[in-house]
C-alpha positions in Angstrom: 148.9 -30.3 276.4 150.5 -26.8 276.2 152.3 -26.1 273.0 155.9 -24.7 273.0 155.3 -21.4 271.1 159.0 -21.2 270.4 158.6 -24.2 268.1 155.9 -22.5 266.0 158.1 -20.5 263.6 156.5 -17.9 261.5 158.5 -16.4 258.6 157.2 -13.6 256.4 158.3 -12.9 252.8 159.5 -16.5 252.8 160.2 -16.7 249.1 161.9 -14.2 246.8 159.2 -12.3 244.9 159.7 -14.1 241.5 159.3 -17.5 243.2 156.3 -16.4 245.2 154.6 -15.0 242.0 155.2 -18.2 240.2 153.6 -20.2 243.1 150.7 -17.8 243.2 150.0 -18.0 239.5 150.1 -21.8 239.4 148.0 -22.5 242.5 145.5 -19.6 242.1 145.2 -19.8 238.4 143.8 -22.5 236.0 146.8 -24.8 235.8 146.5 -26.6 239.1 143.9 -29.4 239.1 141.6 -29.7 242.2 139.7 -32.7 243.6 136.6 -32.3 245.8 137.0 -34.1 249.1 133.8 -33.2 251.0 132.6 -30.7 253.6 135.0 -30.9 256.5 134.1 -30.1 260.1 132.8 -26.6 260.5 131.0 -26.7 257.1 133.8 -25.8 254.9 133.8 -27.3 251.4 137.3 -28.4 250.6 139.2 -29.3 247.5 142.8 -30.7 247.5 145.5 -31.7 245.2 147.9 -34.3 246.7 151.3 -33.9 245.0 153.2 -36.4 247.1 152.5 -39.0 249.8 154.7 -41.4 251.6 153.2 -44.6 250.1 153.1 -43.6 246.4 155.6 -40.8 246.1 154.9 -38.0 243.6 151.3 -38.3 242.3 151.3 -38.4 238.6 147.6 -39.4 237.9 147.0 -41.9 235.2 146.9 -40.3 231.8 148.2 -36.9 233.1 151.9 -37.5 233.8 153.0 -33.9 233.9 150.5 -32.4 236.3 152.3 -33.2 239.6 155.7 -32.8 238.0 154.9 -29.2 237.0 153.7 -28.4 240.5 156.7 -30.1 242.1 159.1 -28.0 239.9 157.3 -24.8 240.9 157.6 -25.7 244.6 161.4 -26.5 244.3 162.5 -23.2 246.0 160.4 -23.9 249.0 161.3 -27.6 249.1 165.0 -26.9 248.9 164.7 -24.6 251.9 163.5 -27.3 254.1 166.7 -29.4 254.0 164.5 -32.6 254.3 165.6 -36.2 254.5 162.2 -37.5 253.5 158.9 -36.1 252.2 155.8 -37.5 253.9 153.0 -35.6 252.1 152.5 -32.4 250.1 149.0 -31.2 249.3 147.5 -28.0 248.2 144.2 -27.1 250.0 141.4 -24.9 248.8 138.5 -23.8 251.0 135.6 -21.5 250.3 133.9 -19.2 252.7 130.4 -20.2 253.9 127.5 -18.5 255.6 129.1 -16.5 258.5 126.0 -17.3 260.6 126.5 -21.0 260.5 130.3 -21.3 260.3 132.3 -22.8 263.2 135.9 -23.5 263.8 137.3 -26.5 261.9 138.0 -29.6 264.1 141.3 -30.0 265.9 143.6 -32.4 264.2 147.3 -33.5 263.8 148.9 -33.9 260.4 151.3 -36.8 261.3 151.3 -38.7 264.5 155.1 -39.1 264.8 158.2 -36.9 265.1 158.2 -34.8 261.9 157.7 -31.2 260.7 154.6 -29.6 259.2 154.9 -26.4 257.2 151.9 -24.3 255.9 152.6 -21.8 253.1 150.0 -19.2 252.5 149.4 -18.0 249.0 147.3 -14.9 249.9 145.8 -12.9 252.7 142.7 -14.2 254.5 140.9 -13.4 257.8 141.0 -17.1 258.7 143.5 -18.0 261.4 145.5 -21.1 262.0 144.9 -22.0 265.6 147.1 -24.2 267.8 145.5 -26.0 270.8 147.2 -24.9 274.0 145.7 -26.9 276.8 143.5 -24.8 279.0 144.9 -21.6 277.5 143.6 -19.6 274.6 144.7 -21.0 271.3 147.9 -19.7 269.8 147.0 -17.8 266.6 148.8 -17.3 263.3 147.3 -15.0 260.7 147.0 -16.0 257.0 149.3 -13.7 255.1 150.6 -13.9 251.6 154.1 -15.5 251.2 154.1 -16.4 254.9 155.3 -19.8 256.1 154.5 -21.3 259.5 156.5 -24.4 260.7 155.7 -26.6 263.7 155.9 -30.1 265.1 153.4 -32.3 263.2 152.0 -33.7 266.5 150.7 -30.2 267.5 146.9 -30.1 267.3 145.7 -27.3 265.1 142.6 -26.0 263.4 141.3 -23.1 261.3 139.0 -20.3 262.4 135.9 -19.3 260.3 136.7 -17.5 257.1 134.7 -14.5 255.8 137.1 -13.1 253.2 138.2 -13.7 250.5 136.0 -16.1 248.5 138.5 -18.9 248.9 141.6 -19.7 250.9 144.5 -21.5 249.2 147.5 -22.9 251.0 150.2 -25.6 250.6 150.6 -28.1 253.4 154.0 -29.9 253.7 154.9 -32.8 256.0 158.5 -33.9 256.1 161.4 -35.2 258.1 164.4 -32.9 258.4 167.8 -34.3 257.6 169.0 -33.6 261.1 166.3 -35.9 262.5 167.5 -39.0 260.7 169.6 -41.4 262.7 171.7 -44.4 261.4 169.1 -46.9 262.7 166.6 -45.9 260.0 165.8 -48.2 257.1 165.1 -46.5 253.8 163.0 -47.4 250.9 162.4 -45.5 247.7 159.0 -44.5 246.4 159.9 -43.5 242.9 161.6 -40.2 243.6 165.3 -39.5 244.1 164.6 -38.8 247.8 164.6 -41.6 250.3 161.9 -42.2 252.8 162.6 -43.5 256.3 160.3 -46.3 257.6 160.9 -47.1 261.2 
């Protein structure tokens, strides 16, 4: 399937500098907790921190009730900009570079299999590219740049090219439904946040 490149929206300098610096300090410093989740396709070791998912809501982790709350507060400027009706998932992702002689492209995947929006926010520069599968054409490429946001339909297949610099690559992955996508026939249930989540 060919992607509609006009629906892949890249915005540089997405946050005002104080908000960007706050995000960078939190996610690239020692405050954000990370959880190892294996070596994904292509040989990349990956750690994640899931801040929110559609079945549980905001993750508060037994015994550590403020961890996700702090991260969610820091992410408020970016969340407010989305004008969302429902959050599906928010997760921070950290990968390390591996041997350039053995690295391959990460596997193609979709984030959410229904009509929603994915946004990737890059905390720093990297030579890894976000690739979008474009049928028989060459993949559409987006460079990893600090304070850049790329938005696209969640059903678009995408992947990551091999990374050689820097030592790690950190980004925030958002999946959500925009307010203008919600119709009156949706049924809503709450998952412990003030926001409502549509279940069709």
